[in-house]
N, CA and C atoms as an extended XYZ file, in Angstrom:
381
Properties=species:S:1:pos:R:3:atomname:S:1:resname:S:1:resid:I:1 pbc="F F F"
N       181.706      158.638      -70.293 N   MET     1
C       182.738      157.746      -69.783 CA  MET     1
C       182.614      157.613      -68.271 C   MET     1
N       182.728      158.726      -67.526 N   CYS     2
C       182.604      158.668      -66.079 CA  CYS     2
C       182.205      160.036      -65.565 C   CYS     2
N       181.763      160.065      -64.332 N   ASP     3
C       181.369      161.303      -63.681 CA  ASP     3
C       182.640      162.028      -63.224 C   ASP     3
N       183.015      163.084      -63.943 N   LEU     4
C       184.270      163.780      -63.655 CA  LEU     4
C       184.239      164.601      -62.379 C   LEU     4
N       183.062      164.706      -61.732 N   SER     5
C       182.993      165.437      -60.468 CA  SER     5
C       183.422      164.565      -59.282 C   SER     5
N       183.536      163.279      -59.501 N   ARG     6
C       183.935      162.377      -58.414 CA  ARG     6
C       185.427      162.502      -58.144 C   ARG     6
N       185.826      162.375      -56.867 N   PRO     7
C       187.253      162.472      -56.531 CA  PRO     7
C       188.079      161.460      -57.319 C   PRO     7
N       189.149      161.938      -57.928 N   GLY     8
C       190.052      161.066      -58.683 CA  GLY     8
C       189.657      160.847      -60.123 C   GLY     8
N       188.433      161.197      -60.497 N   ALA     9
C       187.959      160.937      -61.864 CA  ALA     9
C       188.793      161.667      -62.924 C   ALA     9
N       189.123      162.943      -62.740 N   PRO    10
C       189.948      163.609      -63.758 CA  PRO    10
C       191.321      162.946      -63.925 C   PRO    10
N       191.891      162.496      -62.807 N   GLU    11
C       193.197      161.834      -62.871 CA  GLU    11
C       193.101      160.491      -63.603 C   GLU    11
N       192.022      159.774      -63.367 N   ILE    12
C       191.831      158.497      -64.068 CA  ILE    12
C       191.649      158.741      -65.558 C   ILE    12
N       190.860      159.752      -65.898 N   LYS    13
C       190.653      160.082      -67.316 CA  LYS    13
C       191.989      160.407      -67.977 C   LYS    13
N       192.800      161.224      -67.308 N   GLU    14
C       194.111      161.593      -67.840 CA  GLU    14
C       194.999      160.354      -68.006 C   GLU    14
N       194.989      159.466      -67.022 N   ALA    15
C       195.798      158.244      -67.102 CA  ALA    15
C       195.350      157.364      -68.261 C   ALA    15
N       194.051      157.320      -68.526 N   LEU    16
C       193.545      156.570      -69.676 CA  LEU    16
C       193.993      157.210      -70.985 C   LEU    16
N       193.908      158.530      -71.057 N   LEU    17
C       194.278      159.255      -72.283 CA  LEU    17
C       195.763      159.124      -72.603 C   LEU    17
N       196.597      159.105      -71.564 N   THR    18
C       198.044      159.006      -71.783 CA  THR    18
C       198.521      157.565      -71.948 C   THR    18
N       197.642      156.609      -71.680 N   GLY    19
C       198.025      155.207      -71.805 CA  GLY    19
C       198.626      154.615      -70.547 C   GLY    19
N       198.685      155.410      -69.454 N   PHE    20
C       199.210      154.888      -68.192 CA  PHE    20
C       198.308      153.775      -67.667 C   PHE    20
N       197.006      153.954      -67.855 N   ILE    21
C       196.013      152.918      -67.541 CA  ILE    21
C       195.402      152.484      -68.863 C   ILE    21
N       195.249      151.202      -69.039 N   LYS    22
C       194.617      150.686      -70.248 CA  LYS    22
C       193.303      150.007      -69.891 C   LYS    22
N       192.297      150.256      -70.676 N   ARG    23
C       190.986      149.639      -70.472 CA  ARG    23
C       190.967      148.332      -71.265 C   ARG    23
N       190.521      147.277      -70.617 N   LYS    24
C       190.454      145.971      -71.276 CA  LYS    24
C       189.179      145.273      -70.843 C   LYS    24
N       188.507      144.679      -71.787 N   LYS    25
C       187.297      143.917      -71.487 CA  LYS    25
C       187.608      142.434      -71.597 C   LYS    25
N       186.857      141.648      -70.849 N   THR    26
C       187.049      140.205      -70.876 CA  THR    26
C       186.505      139.612      -72.169 C   THR    26
N       187.116      138.537      -72.592 N   ASN    27
C       186.596      137.765      -73.722 CA  ASN    27
C       185.749      136.591      -73.236 C   ASN    27
N       185.809      136.338      -71.925 N   ASP    28
C       185.107      135.198      -71.342 CA  ASP    28
C       183.663      135.589      -71.018 C   ASP    28
N       182.835      135.593      -72.052 N   LYS    29
C       181.437      136.028      -71.901 CA  LYS    29
C       180.630      135.095      -71.001 C   LYS    29
N       180.978      133.816      -70.979 N   GLN    30
C       180.273      132.861      -70.119 CA  GLN    30
C       180.520      133.180      -68.646 C   GLN    30
N       181.776      133.435      -68.286 N   ALA    31
C       182.094      133.804      -66.902 CA  ALA    31
C       181.444      135.133      -66.555 C   ALA    31
N       181.473      136.070      -67.483 N   LEU    32
C       180.874      137.384      -67.239 CA  LEU    32
C       179.381      137.254      -66.975 C   LEU    32
N       178.711      136.438      -67.754 N   LYS    33
C       177.266      136.245      -67.567 CA  LYS    33
C       176.978      135.647      -66.180 C   LYS    33
N       177.748      134.654      -65.788 N   ALA    34
C       177.555      134.016      -64.481 CA  ALA    34
C       177.857      134.993      -63.349 C   ALA    34
N       178.929      135.756      -63.484 N   LEU    35
C       179.327      136.688      -62.421 CA  LEU    35
C       178.360      137.861      -62.298 C   LEU    35
N       177.761      138.269      -63.397 N   THR    36
C       176.811      139.385      -63.368 CA  THR    36
C       175.568      139.035      -62.560 C   THR    36
N       175.290      137.757      -62.423 N   LYS    37
C       174.159      137.326      -61.588 CA  LYS    37
C       174.483      137.481      -60.099 C   LYS    37
N       175.777      137.552      -59.767 N   LEU    38
C       176.217      137.611      -58.375 CA  LEU    38
C       176.680      138.995      -57.935 C   LEU    38
N       177.236      139.758      -58.872 N   LEU    39
C       177.898      141.016      -58.540 CA  LEU    39
C       177.432      142.134      -59.464 C   LEU    39
N       177.818      143.364      -59.131 N   ASP    40
C       177.480      144.460      -60.029 CA  ASP    40
C       178.323      144.331      -61.302 C   ASP    40
N       177.923      144.983      -62.393 N   PRO    41
C       178.607      144.786      -63.677 CA  PRO    41
C       180.113      145.070      -63.653 C   PRO    41
N       180.538      146.104      -62.930 N   GLY    42
C       181.962      146.423      -62.878 CA  GLY    42
C       182.785      145.349      -62.189 C   GLY    42
N       182.295      144.886      -61.049 N   GLU    43
C       182.998      143.815      -60.329 CA  GLU    43
C       182.994      142.526      -61.154 C   GLU    43
N       181.865      142.241      -61.801 N   ALA    44
C       181.768      141.021      -62.612 CA  ALA    44
C       182.780      141.051      -63.751 C   ALA    44
N       182.873      142.178      -64.441 N   GLU    45
C       183.825      142.317      -65.555 CA  GLU    45
C       185.261      142.171      -65.054 C   GLU    45
N       185.562      142.828      -63.935 N   ALA    46
C       186.916      142.767      -63.385 CA  ALA    46
C       187.294      141.339      -62.975 C   ALA    46
N       186.364      140.640      -62.333 N   LEU    47
C       186.646      139.262      -61.913 CA  LEU    47
C       186.782      138.328      -63.109 C   LEU    47
N       185.932      138.499      -64.103 N   ALA    48
C       186.032      137.661      -65.300 CA  ALA    48
C       187.383      137.881      -65.981 C   ALA    48
N       187.807      139.134      -66.075 N   LEU    49
C       189.094      139.443      -66.704 CA  LEU    49
C       190.257      138.902      -65.882 C   LEU    49
N       190.191      139.051      -64.568 N   ALA    50
C       191.259      138.520      -63.706 CA  ALA    50
C       191.378      137.011      -63.874 C   ALA    50
N       190.234      136.329      -63.947 N   GLY    51
C       190.258      134.885      -64.173 CA  GLY    51
C       190.854      134.532      -65.519 C   GLY    51
N       190.485      135.295      -66.531 N   GLU    52
C       190.993      135.072      -67.892 CA  GLU    52
C       192.508      135.277      -67.961 C   GLU    52
N       193.001      136.319      -67.278 N   LEU    53
C       194.427      136.644      -67.322 CA  LEU    53
C       195.254      135.884      -66.282 C   LEU    53
N       194.571      135.278      -65.308 N   GLY    54
C       195.278      134.545      -64.266 CA  GLY    54
C       196.037      135.460      -63.317 C   GLY    54
N       195.409      136.585      -62.962 N   VAL    55
C       196.056      137.560      -62.083 CA  VAL    55
C       195.220      137.784      -60.828 C   VAL    55
N       195.841      138.372      -59.808 N   ASP    56
C       195.123      138.783      -58.597 CA  ASP    56
C       194.213      139.952      -58.957 C   ASP    56
N       193.279      140.253      -58.049 N   ILE    57
C       192.364      141.362      -58.281 CA  ILE    57
C       192.317      142.268      -57.061 C   ILE    57
N       192.256      143.566      -57.306 N   ILE    58
C       192.070      144.532      -56.217 CA  ILE    58
C       190.573      144.703      -56.043 C   ILE    58
N       190.076      144.227      -54.924 N   ILE    59
C       188.639      144.288      -54.655 CA  ILE    59
C       188.438      144.346      -53.142 C   ILE    59
N       187.545      145.211      -52.703 N   ASN    60
C       187.372      145.420      -51.271 CA  ASN    60
C       186.094      144.831      -50.707 C   ASN    60
N       185.044      144.762      -51.495 N   GLY    61
C       183.766      144.268      -50.986 CA  GLY    61
C       183.837      142.817      -50.562 C   GLY    61
N       183.178      142.504      -49.444 N   LYS    62
C       183.213      141.135      -48.919 CA  LYS    62
C       182.665      140.131      -49.918 C   LYS    62
N       181.546      140.469      -50.548 N   LYS    63
C       180.949      139.531      -51.492 CA  LYS    63
C       181.871      139.308      -52.693 C   LYS    63
N       182.438      140.376      -53.230 N   GLY    64
C       183.354      140.247      -54.355 CA  GLY    64
C       184.582      139.438      -54.007 C   GLY    64
N       185.107      139.642      -52.788 N   ARG    65
C       186.276      138.881      -52.348 CA  ARG    65
C       185.939      137.398      -52.215 C   ARG    65
N       184.741      137.124      -51.676 N   ARG    66
C       184.300      135.733      -51.510 CA  ARG    66
C       184.151      135.051      -52.883 C   ARG    66
N       183.533      135.750      -53.818 N   VAL    67
C       183.345      135.177      -55.156 CA  VAL    67
C       184.703      134.973      -55.831 C   VAL    67
N       185.612      135.929      -55.684 N   ALA    68
C       186.948      135.785      -56.269 CA  ALA    68
C       187.626      134.523      -55.744 C   ALA    68
N       187.607      134.355      -54.434 N   LYS    69
C       188.238      133.173      -53.831 CA  LYS    69
C       187.607      131.886      -54.346 C   LYS    69
N       186.273      131.895      -54.491 N   SER    70
C       185.587      130.682      -54.960 CA  SER    70
C       185.969      130.333      -56.392 C   SER    70
N       186.475      131.303      -57.137 N   ARG    71
C       186.891      131.079      -58.526 CA  ARG    71
C       188.408      130.927      -58.655 C   ARG    71
N       189.094      130.845      -57.509 N   GLY    72
C       190.541      130.648      -57.530 CA  GLY    72
C       191.328      131.909      -57.844 C   GLY    72
N       190.703      133.076      -57.650 N   ILE    73
C       191.360      134.356      -57.907 CA  ILE    73
C       191.723      134.967      -56.555 C   ILE    73
N       192.964      135.403      -56.398 N   THR    74
C       193.395      135.991      -55.137 CA  THR    74
C       192.957      137.447      -55.065 C   THR    74
N       192.100      137.764      -54.078 N   PRO    75
C       191.693      139.167      -53.929 CA  PRO    75
C       192.697      139.936      -53.074 C   PRO    75
N       192.980      141.142      -53.484 N   ARG    76
C       193.842      142.047      -52.717 CA  ARG    76
C       193.008      143.275      -52.391 C   ARG    76
N       193.126      143.768      -51.171 N   GLY    77
C       192.382      144.955      -50.777 CA  GLY    77
C       193.232      146.209      -50.897 C   GLY    77
N       192.576      147.324      -50.758 N   THR    78
C       193.261      148.609      -50.820 CA  THR    78
C       194.374      148.684      -49.786 C   THR    78
N       194.101      148.191      -48.587 N   GLY    79
C       195.110      148.221      -47.532 CA  GLY    79
C       196.390      147.516      -47.938 C   GLY    79
N       196.268      146.369      -48.573 N   ALA    80
C       197.445      145.608      -49.002 CA  ALA    80
C       198.265      146.390      -50.031 C   ALA    80
N       197.579      147.131      -50.862 N   ILE    81
C       198.274      147.932      -51.873 CA  ILE    81
C       199.110      149.019      -51.190 C   ILE    81
N       198.515      149.690      -50.186 N   PHE    82
C       199.238      150.750      -49.494 CA  PHE    82
C       200.412      150.207      -48.681 C   PHE    82
N       200.238      149.032      -48.107 N   ILE    83
C       201.342      148.393      -47.374 CA  ILE    83
C       202.503      148.137      -48.326 C   ILE    83
N       202.197      147.581      -49.484 N   LYS    84
C       203.234      147.293      -50.489 CA  LYS    84
C       203.902      148.587      -50.970 C   LYS    84
N       203.113      149.646      -51.154 N   MET    85
C       203.672      150.927      -51.604 CA  MET    85
C       204.658      151.482      -50.574 C   MET    85
N       204.322      151.350      -49.296 N   LYS    86
C       205.233      151.842      -48.260 CA  LYS    86
C       206.499      150.983      -48.213 C   LYS    86
N       206.340      149.662      -48.312 N   GLN    87
C       207.492      148.768      -48.297 CA  GLN    87
C       208.459      149.072      -49.435 C   GLN    87
N       207.920      149.449      -50.578 N   LYS    88
C       208.747      149.726      -51.756 CA  LYS    88
C       209.238      151.169      -51.813 C   LYS    88
N       208.838      151.988      -50.820 N   GLY    89
C       209.292      153.372      -50.777 CA  GLY    89
C       208.551      154.312      -51.711 C   GLY    89
N       207.418      153.877      -52.229 N   VAL    90
C       206.627      154.732      -53.113 CA  VAL    90
C       205.978      155.853      -52.314 C   VAL    90
N       205.569      155.531      -51.090 N   ILE    91
C       205.026      156.527      -50.164 CA  ILE    91
C       205.780      156.421      -48.850 C   ILE    91
N       205.878      157.542      -48.147 N   ASN    92
C       206.585      157.549      -46.860 CA  ASN    92
C       205.685      157.140      -45.712 C   ASN    92
N       204.402      157.452      -45.842 N   SER    93
C       203.463      157.191      -44.766 CA  SER    93
C       202.098      156.826      -45.355 C   SER    93
N       201.460      155.852      -44.743 N   VAL    94
C       200.145      155.407      -45.192 CA  VAL    94
C       199.029      156.258      -44.589 C   VAL    94
N       199.241      156.762      -43.381 N   ALA    95
C       198.192      157.494      -42.666 CA  ALA    95
C       197.581      158.634      -43.480 C   ALA    95
N       198.376      159.503      -44.115 N   PRO    96
C       197.758      160.591      -44.873 CA  PRO    96
C       196.944      160.099      -46.076 C   PRO    96
N       197.395      159.013      -46.670 N   VAL    97
C       196.672      158.453      -47.812 CA  VAL    97
C       195.312      157.920      -47.365 C   VAL    97
N       195.300      157.214      -46.249 N   LEU    98
C       194.034      156.708      -45.712 CA  LEU    98
C       193.094      157.853      -45.369 C   LEU    98
N       193.653      158.916      -44.793 N   GLU    99
C       192.822      160.066      -44.421 CA  GLU    99
C       192.233      160.754      -45.648 C   GLU    99
N       193.008      160.873      -46.698 N   ILE   100
C       192.498      161.468      -47.949 CA  ILE   100
C       191.343      160.633      -48.496 C   ILE   100
N       191.531      159.327      -48.494 N   LEU   101
C       190.457      158.455      -48.988 CA  LEU   101
C       189.199      158.619      -48.144 C   LEU   101
N       189.347      158.571      -46.846 N   ARG   102
C       188.190      158.690      -45.950 CA  ARG   102
C       187.502      160.047      -46.106 C   ARG   102
N       188.276      161.115      -46.244 N   SER   103
C       187.678      162.449      -46.379 CA  SER   103
C       186.974      162.633      -47.717 C   SER   103
N       187.292      161.770      -48.676 N   ASN   104
C       186.629      161.826      -49.983 CA  ASN   104
C       185.506      160.799      -50.105 C   ASN   104
N       185.083      160.254      -48.972 N   GLY   105
C       183.925      159.367      -48.976 CA  GLY   105
C       184.213      157.893      -49.177 C   GLY   105
N       185.477      157.523      -49.242 N   TYR   106
C       185.830      156.116      -49.396 CA  TYR   106
C       185.630      155.440      -48.048 C   TYR   106
N       184.876      154.370      -48.038 N   ARG   107
C       184.548      153.709      -46.770 CA  ARG   107
C       185.658      152.760      -46.343 C   ARG   107
N       186.353      153.151      -45.309 N   LEU   108
C       187.402      152.330      -44.702 CA  LEU   108
C       187.074      152.223      -43.223 C   LEU   108
N       186.946      151.018      -42.745 N   SER   109
C       186.613      150.849      -41.333 CA  SER   109
C       187.795      151.265      -40.471 C   SER   109
N       187.506      151.780      -39.281 N   PRO   110
C       188.600      152.115      -38.358 CA  PRO   110
C       189.494      150.903      -38.081 C   PRO   110
N       188.896      149.723      -38.001 N   GLN   111
C       189.675      148.502      -37.746 CA  GLN   111
C       190.665      148.253      -38.880 C   GLN   111
N       190.215      148.387      -40.133 N   LEU   112
C       191.113      148.179      -41.273 CA  LEU   112
C       192.247      149.201      -41.237 C   LEU   112
N       191.915      150.461      -40.976 N   CYS   113
C       192.943      151.504      -40.909 CA  CYS   113
C       193.969      151.186      -39.836 C   CYS   113
N       193.496      150.762      -38.664 N   GLN   114
C       194.407      150.428      -37.572 CA  GLN   114
C       195.322      149.263      -37.943 C   GLN   114
N       194.752      148.248      -38.588 N   GLU   115
C       195.550      147.086      -38.991 CA  GLU   115
C       196.621      147.472      -40.010 C   GLU   115
N       196.229      148.267      -40.992 N   VAL   116
C       197.180      148.684      -42.028 CA  VAL   116
C       198.293      149.524      -41.413 C   VAL   116
N       197.907      150.485      -40.584 N   LEU   117
C       198.911      151.341      -39.953 CA  LEU   117
C       199.855      150.538      -39.056 C   LEU   117
N       199.304      149.583      -38.311 N   ALA   118
C       200.141      148.747      -37.445 CA  ALA   118
C       201.135      147.925      -38.276 C   ALA   118
N       200.672      147.368      -39.389 N   LEU   119
C       201.556      146.581      -40.256 CA  LEU   119
C       202.644      147.440      -40.899 C   LEU   119
N       202.373      148.733      -41.009 N   CYS   120
C       203.357      149.659      -41.583 CA  CYS   120
C       204.216      150.316      -40.519 C   CYS   120
N       203.975      149.954      -39.239 N   GLY   121
C       204.752      150.537      -38.161 CA  GLY   121
C       204.401      151.989      -37.888 C   GLY   121
N       203.164      152.359      -38.200 N   GLU   122
C       202.720      153.733      -37.965 CA  GLU   122
C       201.765      153.766      -36.784 C   GLU   122
N       201.598      154.935      -36.209 N   ASP   123
C       200.728      155.130      -35.050 CA  ASP   123
C       199.282      154.911      -35.461 C   ASP   123
N       198.661      153.855      -34.941 N   SER   124
C       197.288      153.534      -35.299 CA  SER   124
C       196.274      154.200      -34.384 C   SER   124
N       196.743      155.010      -33.432 N   SER   125
C       195.805      155.678      -32.529 CA  SER   125
C       195.164      156.895      -33.184 C   SER   125
N       195.611      157.252      -34.385 N   LEU   126
C       195.094      158.431      -35.072 CA  LEU   126
C       193.777      158.171      -35.767 C   LEU   126
N       193.382      156.908      -35.939 N   THR   127
C       192.158      156.597      -36.680 CA  THR   127
C       190.939      156.666      -35.800 C   THR   127
């Protein structure tokens, strides 16, 4: 299924087992075939499904975001998710979350971190 040694993998597996996260594949094989020529298989499947369901997509890569926009799908980045979580009171501070991601190898540019922290009213000089 997945490499359980990767950060977050055990939690994702547990969420799948409990039904908190549901796995769904696209039925739009034509879109999937076209997208697979442009993107890696995971991004292609996610974009095809987002198009099929008519929903936004969480995607960070520039190429994936560009392809999403070209297909009329609104891309949302990780930063936008954390901003929304803080606005809704799900998290008190974005800075520690960004630091955890960065320390686990997630590539977040200092500029993105500063922008997210500034939008959340947090000290962006820490990045």
